[in-house]
C-alpha positions in Angstrom: -5.3 -2.8 7.0 -5.7 0.8 6.4 -6.1 -0.1 2.8 -9.0 -2.3 4.0 -10.4 0.7 6.3 -10.5 3.2 3.5 -12.9 0.9 1.3 -15.4 1.0 4.2 -18.2 4.0 4.3 -17.9 6.6 7.2 -20.8 8.5 9.1 -20.0 11.5 6.9 -19.9 9.5 3.6 -23.3 8.0 4.6 -25.3 10.7 6.1 -23.7 14.3 4.7 -25.3 16.2 1.3 -22.1 18.1 1.7 -19.0 17.6 -0.7 -18.5 15.1 -3.7 -17.6 11.7 -3.7 -15.7 10.4 -7.1 -16.6 7.4 -9.6 -14.3 4.5 -7.1 -16.2 5.4 -3.7 -19.7 5.2 -5.4 -19.0 2.0 -6.8 -17.2 0.1 -3.7 -18.2 2.4 -1.0 -21.3 3.1 -1.8 -23.0 0.0 -4.8 -20.8 -2.8 -3.4 -21.1 -2.3 0.6 -24.9 -2.0 0.3 -24.9 -4.9 -2.0 -23.1 -7.3 -0.1 -24.6 -6.4 3.2 -28.4 -6.3 1.7 -26.7 -10.4 -0.1 -25.9 -11.3 3.3 -29.1 -10.3 5.1 -31.3 -12.2 2.3 -28.7 -15.6 2.6 -28.8 -15.6 6.3 -32.8 -15.3 5.6 -33.1 -12.5 7.9 -36.1 -11.0 5.7 -37.1 -8.6 8.2 -33.7 -7.5 8.9 -33.0 -7.1 5.1 -36.3 -4.8 4.3 -35.5 -2.9 8.0 -31.5 -1.8 6.1 -33.5 -1.5 2.5 -35.9 1.0 4.2 -33.3 2.8 6.4 -30.1 2.1 3.8 -32.2 4.5 1.4 -31.3 7.8 2.5 -27.9 6.8 2.3 -27.8 5.6 -1.3 -29.9 8.9 -2.1 -26.9 11.2 -0.5 -24.0 9.4 -2.0 -26.1 9.9 -5.5 -26.5 13.5 -4.7 -22.9 14.0 -3.7 -21.8 11.8 -7.1 -23.6 14.2 -9.1 -22.0 17.2 -7.3 -18.8 15.6 -8.2 -20.0 16.4 -11.6 -20.1 19.7 -11.3 -24.5 19.2 -11.3 -27.0 19.9 -8.7 -28.5 17.4 -6.7 -31.5 17.8 -7.8 -30.7 15.7 -10.8 -31.1 12.7 -8.7 -35.3 13.2 -9.6 -34.6 12.0 -12.9 -34.1 8.5 -11.7 -38.1 8.3 -11.6 -38.4 9.0 -14.8 -38.4 6.0 -17.7 -35.7 6.1 -19.8 -34.2 9.2 -18.2 -33.3 6.8 -15.5 -30.7 5.2 -17.9 -28.9 8.4 -18.4 -28.4 8.8 -14.7 -27.0 5.4 -14.1 -24.2 6.3 -16.7 -23.8 9.5 -15.8 -23.1 8.6 -11.9 -21.4 5.2 -12.6 -19.3 5.5 -15.6 -18.8 9.8 -15.8 -15.4 11.4 -14.8 -15.9 14.0 -12.2 -14.5 17.6 -12.7 -10.6 18.2 -12.0 -10.2 20.3 -9.3 -12.4 22.3 -7.1 -16.2 23.2 -8.4 -18.9 24.9 -6.6 -19.6 22.0 -4.7 -16.4 21.7 -3.2 -12.9 20.5 -3.6 -12.0 17.2 -5.8 -11.6 14.0 -4.1 -7.9 13.1 -3.5 -7.9 9.0 -5.1 -6.4 6.5 -2.9 -3.5 5.4 -3.8 -2.5 2.0 -3.0 1.1 1.3 -2.5 2.6 -2.1 -3.4 5.7 -3.1 -1.7 
C-alpha cells in the first residue's frame, strides 16, 4: 500500500514552487495523474466539472513544470517558452526526457528515487 501512496501527489507537490521534481514524478504524479482524472470526468460525461478541473489544474501543472526545470538546473521562467511555436517542442522534450542534475543544485537537493522492493 505504501508503494501506491508514493505515486499519488501531495499538496506540497501540487502547490509549492520550491524544490525539484524528477522525471518519474513528473510523468506519474504530474501528467498521468491529471490525464486520468480528466479522462474519468470526460467519460462520466461531467462536462462542467471537467472544465472546472481543467482551469484549476492549470496552476498545479505549471508548478510541476517549473520544479522540473529546477531539477534540470534551469530557471522556472523557461516555462514561458512553452507558448512559443517550435520552442514548445524543446520544452516538452527537456521536461519529459532529460535527466536532472545529479546532487544538489541552486534549487535544492536532488530528489531521491523511490526504490520498489521485489519480494
